[in-house]
C-alpha positions in Angstrom: -47.1 -47.6 10.1 -45.1 -44.4 10.7 -41.7 -44.3 9.0 -38.7 -43.1 10.9 -36.7 -40.6 8.9 -33.1 -40.3 9.9 -31.6 -37.0 8.8 -28.0 -37.0 7.7 -25.8 -35.1 10.1 -23.7 -32.1 9.0 -20.0 -32.5 8.4 -18.1 -31.0 11.3 -15.3 -30.1 8.9 -17.7 -28.1 6.7 -19.0 -26.1 9.7 -15.4 -25.6 10.9 -14.4 -24.3 7.5 -17.1 -21.6 7.4 -16.5 -20.6 11.0 -12.7 -20.3 10.4 -13.3 -18.3 7.3 -15.6 -15.9 9.1 -13.2 -15.6 11.9 -10.3 -14.9 9.6 -12.3 -12.1 7.9 -13.2 -10.6 11.2 -9.5 -10.6 12.3 -8.5 -8.9 9.1 -11.1 -6.2 9.4 -10.2 -5.6 13.1 -6.6 -5.3 12.1 -7.3 -2.7 9.4 -9.6 -0.7 11.7 -7.0 -0.8 14.4 -4.1 0.6 12.5 -4.8 4.2 13.8 -4.6 2.8 17.3 -1.2 1.3 16.9 -2.2 -2.2 16.0 0.5 -4.2 14.2 -1.3 -4.7 11.0 1.3 -7.1 9.5 1.1 -9.5 12.5 -2.7 -9.4 12.5 -3.0 -10.0 8.8 -0.5 -12.8 9.1 -2.7 -14.4 11.7 -5.8 -13.9 9.4 -3.9 -15.6 6.5 -3.0 -18.7 8.7 -6.7 -19.0 9.8 -7.9 -18.7 6.2 -5.5 -21.5 5.2 -7.0 -23.6 7.9 -10.5 -22.8 6.5 -9.5 -24.0 3.1 -8.0 -27.2 4.4 -11.1 -27.9 6.4 -13.3 -27.3 3.3 -11.2 -29.7 1.3 -11.5 -32.3 4.1 -15.3 -31.6 4.3 -15.8 -32.2 0.6 -13.9 -35.6 0.9 -16.1 -36.6 3.9 -19.3 -35.5 2.2 -18.4 -37.4 -0.9 -17.8 -40.7 1.0 -20.5 -40.5 3.7 -23.2 -38.4 2.1 -23.3 -36.0 5.1 -24.7 -32.5 4.7 -22.6 -29.3 4.6 -21.6 -28.7 1.0 -23.0 -25.1 1.2 -21.1 -24.4 4.4 -17.8 -25.9 3.1 -18.2 -23.9 -0.2 -18.9 -20.7 1.8 -15.8 -21.3 3.9 -13.7 -22.0 0.8 -14.9 -18.9 -1.1 -14.4 -16.5 1.8 -11.0 -17.8 2.6 -9.9 -17.7 -1.0 -11.1 -14.1 -1.3 -9.2 -13.2 1.8 -6.0 -14.8 0.5 -6.3 -13.2 -3.0 -4.7 -9.9 -1.9 -1.7 -11.4 -0.1 -1.2 -13.6 -3.1 -1.1 -10.5 -5.3 1.4 -8.9 -3.0 3.6 -12.0 -3.1 3.5 -11.9 -6.9 4.5 -8.2 -6.9 7.3 -8.9 -4.5 8.8 -11.5 -6.9 8.3 -9.4 -10.0 9.5 -6.0 -8.7 13.0 -5.0 -7.4 13.7 -5.2 -3.7 13.4 -1.5 -3.3 11.1 0.6 -1.0 12.6 4.0 -1.9 11.9 5.5 -5.3 13.0 8.9 -6.6 12.9 10.8 -9.8 16.5 11.7 -9.1 18.6 8.6 -8.2 21.9 10.5 -8.1 20.7 13.2 -5.7 17.3 12.2 -4.2 15.4 14.9 -2.3 16.0 14.9 1.5 13.3 14.7 4.1 12.9 17.5 6.6 14.4 17.0 10.0 12.2 19.6 11.7 10.3 18.6 14.9 7.0 18.6 13.1 8.1 16.5 10.2 9.8 14.0 12.4 6.7 13.7 14.7 4.5 13.1 11.6 6.8 10.3 10.5 6.9 8.7 13.9 10.3 10.1 14.8 12.0 8.2 12.0 13.7 9.4 8.8 14.1 7.2 5.7 17.7 6.1 5.4 19.8 6.9 2.3 20.0 4.3 -0.4 23.2 3.6 -2.4 23.1 4.7 -6.0 24.1 1.1 -7.0 20.8 -0.1 -5.5 18.8 2.7 -6.9 19.8 1.8 -10.4 17.5 -1.1 -10.1 14.6 1.2 -10.5 15.8 2.4 -14.0 15.0 -1.0 -15.5 11.8 -1.5 -13.5 10.4 2.0 -13.8 12.0 3.8 -16.8 9.0 6.2 -16.9 10.0 7.8 -13.6 11.8 11.0 -14.5 12.2 14.5 -13.1 9.2 16.8 -13.7 9.7 20.0 -15.7 7.1 22.7 -15.6 7.0 25.8 -17.7 6.1 27.9 -14.6 8.1 30.0 -12.3 9.1 28.5 -9.0 6.3 30.1 -6.9 3.6 29.0 -9.4 5.1 25.5 -9.6 5.1 25.4 -5.8 1.4 26.4 -5.5 0.5 23.8 -8.2 2.4 21.1 -6.3 0.6 21.9 -3.1 -2.8 21.7 -4.8 -1.8 18.4 -6.5 -0.9 16.9 -3.1 -4.2 18.1 -1.6 -6.1 16.6 -4.6 -4.6 13.2 -3.9 -5.7 13.5 -0.3 -2.2 13.3 1.0 -1.3 15.0 4.3 1.2 17.8 4.0 3.4 17.9 7.1 5.8 20.7 6.0 6.1 23.1 3.2 8.7 25.7 2.3 8.2 28.0 -0.7 11.2 28.5 -3.1 13.6 31.2 -2.0 16.7 31.8 0.0 20.2 31.5 -1.3 19.7 28.2 -3.1 16.2 29.2 -4.2 14.9 25.6 -3.6 11.3 24.8 -2.5 10.5 21.8 -0.3 7.3 19.9 0.7 7.0 16.8 2.9 3.8 14.8 2.9 2.4 11.4 3.8 0.4 9.2 1.5 -1.7 6.2 2.6 -2.5 3.1 0.5 -6.2 2.7 -0.5 -6.9 -0.8 0.7 -4.8 -1.2 3.9 -3.8 2.3 4.7 -0.1 1.7 4.7 1.8 5.0 4.9 4.4 6.2 2.5 6.6 9.2 3.2 6.8 11.7 0.3 9.2 14.6 -0.2 9.3 17.1 -3.0 12.2 19.4 -4.1 11.5 22.4 -6.4 14.5 23.8 -8.3 14.1 27.0 -10.3 15.6 26.9 -13.8 15.7 29.3 -16.7 12.0 29.8 -17.6 11.1 26.5 -15.9 10.9 24.7 -12.5 12.2 21.2 -12.0 10.3 19.1 -9.4 11.9 15.9 -8.0 9.7 13.6 -5.9 10.8 10.8 -3.6 8.4 8.2 -2.2 9.4 5.8 0.6 7.4 2.9 2.1 7.7 2.6 5.9 7.3 -1.1 6.3 9.6 -3.9 4.9 12.1 -4.0 2.0 9.4 -4.1 -0.7 7.0 -1.4 -1.8 4.8 -3.8 -4.0 4.6 -1.0 -6.6 3.2 1.5 -4.2 5.9 4.2 -4.6 5.8 4.3 -8.4 2.0 4.6 -8.1 2.4 7.5 -5.7 4.7 9.3 -8.1 2.4 8.6 -11.1 -0.6 9.8 -9.0 1.2 13.0 -8.1 2.2 13.6 -11.8 -1.4 13.1 -12.9 -2.8 15.4 -10.3 -0.1 18.0 -11.0 -0.9 17.9 -14.8 -4.6 18.4 -14.0 -3.8 21.4 -11.8 -1.5 23.0 -14.4 -4.0 22.4 -17.2 -6.6 24.5 -15.3 -4.3 27.5 -15.2 
């Protein structure tokens, strides 16, 4: 006599979890790829995070249903849970950084007299016709405790050599130079404006350098400003440290 084998159905919650996780990942990737076309990355990533949270909740529900009913779908629920958790890992890291670091998106090696950004047509166009606002010194003092290592850079080079080294260091970091003015004129100051982008999401930071000739040395002050939101999540100190490392490598080759 032939036996009738009834196959246990899949948990709908498990399948939903995997599909939501895949969809949230696709939304995040589309947002990142669409930044250059004017896509609002923050809004898109926010939507991806909400969908990923739905995937995690669906996975938890699926595990409960599978435990009680014996339905299939453990693998799909687990896949949804893992994918969604990985997607949420970076936003969770950013949230931790926001709580740990000061509410400051503008970091400078000179808090008393930060370098100014160029207001030329080309520099403004590169920054989207915006200029980072000034920050009160009382607020800037927060960076002293958080980033005591950020100090003016002193090079044992004349102003022109220091300027050339700074340009090479910016290029070595892959930053886009939007304006440069060699040291000279009445004040003798040099100036460079550039744009740096974050490695993972491509968020832009506006960079400006001021070169001041001294007796037998050149002082370089750098200012890094994040364009979006009141927090930099540590990006600006990383930009300054990256420039200092690249500059040291260039000078060591001389």
